[in-house]
N, C-alpha and C positions, 0 to 999 in steps of 0.2 A: 559411441563418443566414450573415449578413454580415460579415468578418473585415477588419480593417484590411490596407492594402497591405503595410505591413510583414512583417507574419504570413506571407504568401505568400513574399514575400523570403527570410525564415527558414530556409525548409527547402531554398532554391535554392543557398545559398553561404554559407561561411566568412568571404567577405572582407566581404560584405555585412552580418554579422552582425555585424563589428567597427566597422560604421561609427559615428559618433556619435549622442547621442539627440536626441529632438527639440528645435527650437528655443525656449529659455526652458525646458529642463528639464536636471537633471543626471542624469537616467537611472537613478533608484534606485528600487530593489525593496525591499522595500515603501516606497510614496511616505511622505516625512515627513509630520508634524502641519503643519507649517508652513514653506517654503520660500519666502525670498526673495532675488533676486538683488542681488548688492552691488560696490561698485565694485572695478576692478582685478582681477588674479589672484595667485593663490599657485604659485612656482614649485617645485616638486619637484627635487632633485637627490640626488647620493651624497653632497652636502657638508651637504645640512638635515640639522640636529640634532633630537632627539625629547626632548622634555623633561617630566618627572616631578618630583611634588612630592618632597623627601625623606621616607625612610621611609614611603612610601605602598606597600605590596604590593598594594593593588588597582589602583593605577593605574600600577604595573609592570608588571602583569600586561596590563592592556591595551592598553600600548605595546609589550609582546613581541608579541601577535597580530598588532598593527597591523604591527610592521617585518618578522614573519615573511611577512605576506603581500603585501608590499610587493616584497621579495625575489623569494618566488616569481613575482609578477607582473609587474614589472618590471627585476629583477636588479640593485636598490638595498640595496647592506649597509648601511642607517641604524645611527646611534651612539644609546644613551638615555644623556641625563644625566638626574641630578637637582639642580635649580636652585629657583630661586624665580621666578624669569621669565629668559626667554631673552634673551640678546645680540643675537641678530642673527634673522632671519623661521625660526622653527622651527614645528613641528609640538608642541602642546602639549596637555597633558593636565592639568586644574586641577579641584579641587574645588569646588562650590558649586552652583548654581541649581537644575536640575530633580531629584526624587527618585526615589527605583525605578530604573526601566528606562529613564527620561526623562535627555534629554541636550540641550545648546546647544550647537552648532557654527556657528564663523565664519571663512569662510574670505578672504583680499586680500592684500593686497602685504606687510604686515607680518607675515603667519604665518596657521599655521589652529590653532584653538583649540579643542578639545573640554571641554565643562566639565559637570559631572556631580556630582550629592551622594555616589552612590553606587556599587560598584562595576559593578555591570551596567549603568547606565549610560553610564560611561565606556567599557565593552568594546564597547555599541552603537554609540556615538560614534565608534572606532577602525574599527569595520566599515564605516560611511558614509564616512570618510576614504578608508578603502580604493577604499572603491565610487568616489568621485570622483578617485580618484588613477588608477583605471584606465578611467574613459568612454569613452575611445580609446584600442584596443590598441595594443599595442608595447611593448618594452624600452627602459630610458633614463628620462630625467627626464621630468617629467609637467605639465603646466599645468594647474590648477586655477582655474575661474572663482569670481569673488569671489560668495560667497553666506552668507546667515544661515540656519539649521534651528533651528526648537526643536520636540521630537520627543519621543513617548510612545507605547507601545502605546495600542489601543483596548480589547486585552482581555489578560487576566493567562494564559490558558493557550492557547499557539498549538501542536500538539503532531504528531506526526505518529507513528501506531503502524504497525511491523513485526513481521512475523508470522515469529519465528524457529522455530517449531515444527511447521512443515509442512514447510518446507525452512531446513538450517542456513546459516546465511550466519558467514563468516571475522572472529576480531575485528578485522582487520584492516579488512575491509569497515565494520564497524558503525562505527569510528572515521572511515572518509572521510564516512560518511554525517552523524554528527553533525558533523564539521566545514562540510560542505554546509548541513543547516538552520542551524548558529552564522549563517553570512553571510546568511541570509535571514532570521535574527533569528526564529526558531523557537526555543522555549524549554523543549518538553516531548516526549521520547522514551518511547512508551508499548511497551515490549517484550514484545512473547506468547511467554510462553517454556515454555509446556505445553501439550497440545491431545492427542488423539486421536494423533496421530500422532507425537509426539514428545514426551521432557521434555528440556529441553534446560540446565537449570541443576544443578551438581553441589549435592548434599546432603551432607556429613559423614554424617551421621548413617544416612543412607538409600540408600549408593552403588548398591542394585538400579536404581535410579530410573534413571540412567544407562547403567548396564552391560546393563540391558535397553531400556527405554523410549526410551534417545536412539538406536536405531538399527532400519532397517525394509529387506527386500526389496520394492522399487516394485512395483505391479499389472501383471499382464499377463505374455504369454508369451514378450515380448522381455526381460523383466530376469530373467525365469527361465531364460534361457539362455545370461546373460550370468556365466559362472562365475569366479569368484576363483582365482587360480591359487593363492594360497596354503593356503585353504581346502578347495577344492574344491566351493564350495559356492556358490550365486547370492552375486552383490557385493550389501553391502548400503549403504545410504546414511545420513544422519547425521552426528551430531557434537553436542558439547555446550561449553558454556562452565564450566571451570573458576573456583572463586574465585576464586582469583588473577587471573586474565583480568578477570573482574567486576570486581574492585577498580579494576583497571587501567581498564579503559572506562568506570566512576562519576565515577573523578578525572577523567578526559580531557573527559568531558561537565561534568564539575561547573568545568573551568577554561573551558570555552566556554559558561558561564551557561545551562546547559541539565539539568535535573533529569529523572532516569529514575524513569519508572512501571514497576516490573515485575507482570506479570500471572500469576497463578498459580489456572488455572481450579478452581472448585468449584460445586457440585457434581457438574457433566454436564463433558465434553470430559476425561474422565479416563480414559482405556483405556489410555493406557500406563502410568500410575500403578499402576492396578490388575493389568496385566500383570505389573509390577514387584512387587508387593505384591499378593498375590490375597484377602487378607484384609480389605482396604478396599473389595471391592465387595457388592455388594446380592446378586447371585445365584452360582451354581455352574454350569457351569464355568466357570474367568475367562476372559477373552482371552488367547490364547497370547503376545501382544506388541503393539508399538504398530504400529495398523494402517495398512495402505496403500491404505483406502477412504476417500473422501470424503463431506462430509455430515453426519446428525446420529445420533449414535449412543447406545444407551439406557444403557449404562456411567454408572454414578453412584457415586459417594461412599455408602457405607451413614451408617446414624448412630449407629453403634456408639461408646460413650465411647471404644473403642482409635483408631479412625479422628480422633476429634477432637483426639487426642494426637498420632497422627502429623502434623496437620495443622497444630497449633500448634508443632512440632517445625522442620516446614518453614518456616512465617512467619518463626519465630526466626533461623533461620539467611537469610533474607531479609530480612529488617530490619536484622539484622547488616551487611549488603552493601550495601542501598539506603536512604542515608540519607534520603531526601524524605520527604515528608510524608504523601504516599498510595502507596497498597498496591491494586493490582485484583486482583480475586478471579473476573471473570470473570460467573458465573449465568446466561447464556445459553443457551437451546437445550437446556435442562435436562427432556427429555422424561421420564416419569415411570412405563413399564409396569415396568421392575425394582422401583422401591416398593412397586407396585402389587401385583405377584407375590411379594415378600417377606412371610412370615409374620411375621419378626423386623421388618422396618419396622412394618408395620402394628400390630404390639404397641407399639412404640414411639410410634407414633402415639396410641393408646389411651390409655396412659401419662400421655403429656402432655396430653392432650386436644384434640389437634389435630384437624381435621375431615377436610382433604383433603392431597393430597401437595404442591399447591401452598402452603398454609400451612406445612408440613413444610420446605421450601425458604426460606421468608421465617424460619422459627424458625432454620434453618441459616446462614442469613446473617447473621442479628441476632447469632449467637453467636460467630460470627469476626468482626462488627465490636466485639463488646463486648471479646475479646481485643485487636484490634487497639489501638483506643482505650486502653485499660489500659495500652498501650506508646506511647501518645504517637502513635500514628497514624491517619490517617482513611481509612475503605474508601472504593474506586471499585468500581462495579459497571454492567456493560451493563443497558438499563432494564427487563427484566426481574425483576429483583430488588424492583421496584417492586409486582408483582402479589403476593406474599407477605407484604408490609409488612415494612419495615424503619425503625430509629431514623432519626428525622431529620438525624443528621450525617452519614449516609452521601451520598456524591456520586452520581449518576447519569449514564452516558455514554448519550447517547440515539442509538441506530443504525438502530432502526427508524423513518424520519423523524424529523420535528418532536414527535412526541406525545409520546414520552417526557419531552423538555424541557417543555414545558409542562404536562404533570401533576406533572413532578417540581418547575418554581418553584413552582407556585400550591400546592404540597403544604408548601413552604418550604426543599423540597432544591438544593442547588448541583448544577450541571448542565455538560454540556460537549455543543455539538453535534458530532456524526459519523456526521451521517446519511446512510444511505442510500438511495439508489444515489450522491449527487451527490459524496459525500466516501469511497468506495468506490474506490479507485484500482487494484484486480483488474480493474474495466471498463475496455474498451477505449479509446482515446483518440481513436480516428477509426476511419473503415470501411475505411481502407486495409488491403488481405491480407497484407502484411509485418507487423503489429502484432505484439507479443509476446503469446503463449497468455494467457487468463484470462477474465471472464465476456463475455458475447456483447454486451449493452448497450454502446451507445457513449454516453460521459461525456467529453466535449470541454472543452478548456480554457475556453470563454466560461461553458459550464454550470455551472464549479465557481467561476468570477470571480463571476456573476450571483447565485448563491445568499447570501441575507441571515440572518444566523443568530439574528438575534431574531425570536423568531415573532410576527405582528402579536397573536395570540390574548393576550399579555401584556400585563400595564400595567407601567407604567415600574418600579414599586418591586419586578413579579415578575422584572423583566428581569435585577433586577442579581444574581440567582442563575446568569445565563447567565456562565460562567467564561469559556468562549471557544471555539475551535476545532479542531478535531483531522482530519486525515485517516488514512485506513488503506490498508495494503497485504496483504490476505490472499494467501498463497503457494502455495495449493492447486495452480495451474497456472504459477505462477512459480517455475521451477527454478531460475535461474540469477541470477549479483548484477548481472552487468550489464543482465538483463530489469528486475531488482528498481527500478534506477535509473531503468531508460526508462519506467517507469510511474509513478513518484513523479515525474519533472522531466520538463517543466516545470509539471506542474500542481501542485503542491509552492508554486510561486511565488505561484498564485492564494489559496491557503491561506494565506500568509505575509501578504499585501496586506489579506486580508479580517480578519487578527487583529489585524495592528499599525496601520492606516491608517484615520483618522476616516474615518466611513461616507459623509459628505458630498464627500469629497476621493476618492473610488474611481471611476474612468472605466476605462470597459473600451476605449477607443482611445488613452488615453493611456496605458494599462498596457501596450497590443500594441507602443506603440513604444518604451517604456523596456524590453522583455523582452530587445530583440535586444543590445544593448549589456549585458545579465544575463548571458544564457547565454554571452557570446563573453567574458566576463571568467571565468567557472567552466568553461569548458572549457578556456582556458589553464591553468588551475589541475589539468587533467587529469580535470576532472567528464565522466560520461556522462551525458546528457541527449537526451532525444527530439526530433526535429525538431518543431515546429510544422506540422500536416499542409498541404500545398499543395493547390489546386484538384484534384479527382479527375481525371486524366487519361481519356480517351476509351476506353472498354473495347473489348476486342479481341472483332470482330463473331462469330468463329468460337470462341472458347476464353473460359472463367470459372472462377475457382477459388470454392470455397465462400463465402469471404466477399464475393464479389459479385455472388452468387444472392441470391434473397428467401428465408427460411425460411417454411416453411408456416404455422407458429407461432412464438411465442417466450413459452412459458410458463417453458422454463428451459435459455436459451440458453448456450452457453459456446463458446468459440473455444480446443479441445483440442489438444494435442500429442500426435503418434504416440508409441506406447510402444517403438520400435524405429526406425532399429539401438540398439544401446547407445551408439557414437560417431560424431558426424558430425551432419550437418544432419538433420532430421525434420521430416516433414510437420505442418501447424495446418489443423486441420478446424473450421468455423464449424458448429455443431448445436444444433439445440434436443434436447434429453435426451427430451423427453416426446412429440415426434414429429419423429422423424429423415427429413425431406423438404423438397426445395429445389425453388423456382420460378426456370424463367428466362424471364424477361418479354420476349415480341416478338423472340423467336428467328426469324432467319431462314433459312429452311429449303429456298428455293429451288434445287434442283440438288445436295442432300446427301443424298448415299445411303448416309453410315456414320455411327456415331457412336461417339465412344471417351469411356473415363471411367477416372480416376485413383481408387481405392478403397484404404480402409485398412482395420484392423480395431481396436478398443480394449478392454479388459476392461472390461466393465460394473460399477466399483469405487464406486459411488455408494450412499450410504445415505439415502434417500429414505421409507423405511416404504412404507406402502400407496400412495402415488403412484406404484411402479413396477409395479403392477398395471394401471393407468391405460395403460400405454404399449401401443400397439395393433400388436401381430405381424400382418405381412400373410402370408398361405400361401403358402406355396413351392410352384412345381412341381416342382422337382428336392430332394434332401436338404440341399444347403445352401444355398440360395437364390440370389435372383437382382437386379440391379439393373435395375428397370422404368423405361419412362420411357412418360409419358403426353403426349396432345395437347390444348391448350387446359383442361384442368381436373385435377384428379387423380383424378376419377370418368369421365375419359374414355379414347377408345380409347387400346391401347397400341400403339406404335410401334416400339418395342425392346424388347429383353429381354436382357440379359447374365448368364449363368451366374456364380456366385461361385466355382465350384470351383477353378479356376486361383489366384484370389486367397488361399483356404485356406493356401497353400502356404510364403507369405510372411508375417512379423510386419511387415513396412513397406510402403510402398504400391504396388499392383500395376496396370499399365495393362489394362483389359478393354476390348475393341472387336467390333463386330457391326455388323448390318445395322440401315437406318435404312427405316422405310417411307417411299415418294416421296410428299414432302405438298411445295405451293408455297405459296409467301407466309411471314408472319409469324406465330408463333405462340407461346403460351405452352406452354412442355414443365415438366412435373411428376415428380420425379426421385424415387425413394423404393426400399428396401429390400424384399423380401420375406424370410421368416429364421425358422426353426423355432424359435427360442430369442434371449431377451435378450443372452446373453453367447455369444461375440463383438458388439460393440455396432460394425455396420458404417457408414463414414462416408464421405462423397464429398471428396473431393480437391481436380478437377477434370473438366469436362466439356468435352469438344471435338466439334464439327462436321466433319466429313469427313475427319479423319486424327487422330492418338494426338498425347496431349496431351504438351505441351512440356516441356522440365526448367523446375524451379523457379527 
C-alpha cells in the first residue's frame, strides 16, 4: 500500500511535522468545500483587534474560542471589541451568508472576516481562522496568505464514540477529547456509559448502579494479588461521572458545538445493572458484580412492568442531563438463552402474542422508543434493532458493515455509518509491534480515509437518510487515556474529512500532505497523537516478537496486554483466541543449536459461548504443558520442546530456553502450546534463535 513521502516523514521528527503545507494549500483538515487563493497577506499580531457585533453572544463565543486557541498556540493575547466595522485590519466575526454550520472566510491585507448566519458557522469559521494562523509552527505574529473560503459540511452527523464503560476516563480527559473533536469539526460525541463491565452514570434514584456497578477487580491472578492496603482486598478499578460532572461536560461540549448522545444499553449488556438490582434480571442467581470478562453475555433485563419502570426512571434522569435530540439504547448482541429459559418471560410472550424472542426485543425497543418520543426525543440503536421491528422514527447505527444502513435507509429510517471494521478504532493502526493493545486486525489511516459512507446500493432519495459517519473506540483492551488518544488520532482526522469535505474534494495524497501541519498544531496544544507509521524496519533475523510473526489463523485475533505486573510496563501479545499458534516464515536455522521464548499466561476471560469448545487443546506431555516448535509446518517434526513449568511461577513473562534440533538452511517454524486446560491461556511474547530474548 503506497503512502505519500510526507507520511513517512511524519514519524521521523516533529521538526518536519511543523513545516508548511503543500504549495497552494492552507493545510486545513478537514478540507473546505471551496478554497481560492486571494491577493496579499493578512498579518496577525498582538495588536490585531478581534471585532464582533454588539450584543451578539454567539459571535462573542466564537471569538472567545478563537482567541483562546491563538493565545495557547502563538502566545498572542488578542482583545475582543464590539463594533459595526473595524477601523484597522482585524479579525472580524459577522452575521450573514451561509446558514447552519456553513461559513465564509476572507483573508487579505484589509483583515480576516468570518461570515455566517448561525452560531455554529461562526464557531467553525473561527476554528479555520486559527488553523490558518498556525499553518507554520511557532510563537508570536503570524502571516496568513490571502484566501477566500466557502465552507459547509457534507454530513450533519460527524461523530466519535468513546466507550467509558469498559475503562473509565477522567472528566478532564473527556473535556480534552471534546476540544480536539471541535478543532476537527466533529460535532457528535456518542458516550457509551453502561455495559456488562461498568455503569458510569450517577442515577440519583438508584445509587447502587454506581455503588456496585461502577467497580470491578480485573481478571487474572496478577490483579488478584494486587492488594489494596486500605481494604486488604484486591484493588478495584472503575469510577463514575456524577450528575454535576455530566452537566459541566455537557455545557463544555455545547460551547464547542458538540452534541452528546448518551448510550444506556438495553436489553443486553446489562450485567452491571442487574448485579446492582437483581430483580431486573431474567434468571437467578444474578451476577455478583460488574464483570471482568469480555465478550457477549446472556444477562438481559427482564420484561416485567417494574423493570420498565426502572428503565423509564433512568431515562428521565438521563434526559434531564443530556438535552440533545437523540438517546442511544444499544440493542446489540442481546443473545436470548435467559429469556428462553425464563418461565416468566415466556408467559409474558404468550400474553402479548409474541412468537419469538427476537420479536420480544423489538417490542421492548418499541416501548422504550414510545417513551422517548413522548418526551420529545428520538431513539438511536445499533442495527440489530431492525431485526425485531421498530418504528420508523428510530435511527439506526449501522455497525455490522454497511448492510444495516442499506436496510434501514430502504425502510425509511435515518442511519449513521459506524461500520466495522473500518470505523472501529480498537483495531490496530499498523503492524508495528509497539501499537497499543486492541484487536489484532490492522485498519490503517488510508483504509479509513478511503471508505465511502454512502452505499452504492442506495438511490439518491434513500441516501438522504444517511445522517453521517461515526468512529468507535471500544476500550476492552484500551486501559489508559494515552492509549485511547493514540488509537483515535490521527484516524479521527480521516473521519472528520469524510464527514465534512465534499466527496469530490477528498484526495488521499492531498490529505496526507495537509496532515503534517494539522498534527503539529495539535501537538503544540498538548494533544496525544500517534505517529503515522513509517515503512517497516528490517526484521531482526534472530528474534521476533509475536506481532512480527504470522498467526496460524485470524478467526479472533487480539493484541492483548498482560495482566501483570500491577504497575509498570507489561508485555503485549498478538494471538488468535481460537488458535494460539504462530509461524516464523523462512527462519535461518544454519548453525542454530538453541532456542529461547518469552511466554506469558493470561486469564481466559472471554465470553464467546459455544465457540470456546472449538479451541483445540493440544495434549501435553507434562502436567503444565509445553511450548512446542515444529519444522516446516504445524504437522512437521518437533525440533524443540520447552516445558512451561518454570513459567507457572510468574504472572508476568518468563524466558524459557532449550535445545533446537540441528537443522540447516531456511525453514518455517510453527510455534504452539500444549496445555491441559484453557485457563490460563498461554501466549507468546518473543522467540529468539540462539540466545535469550532481549529486553523490550
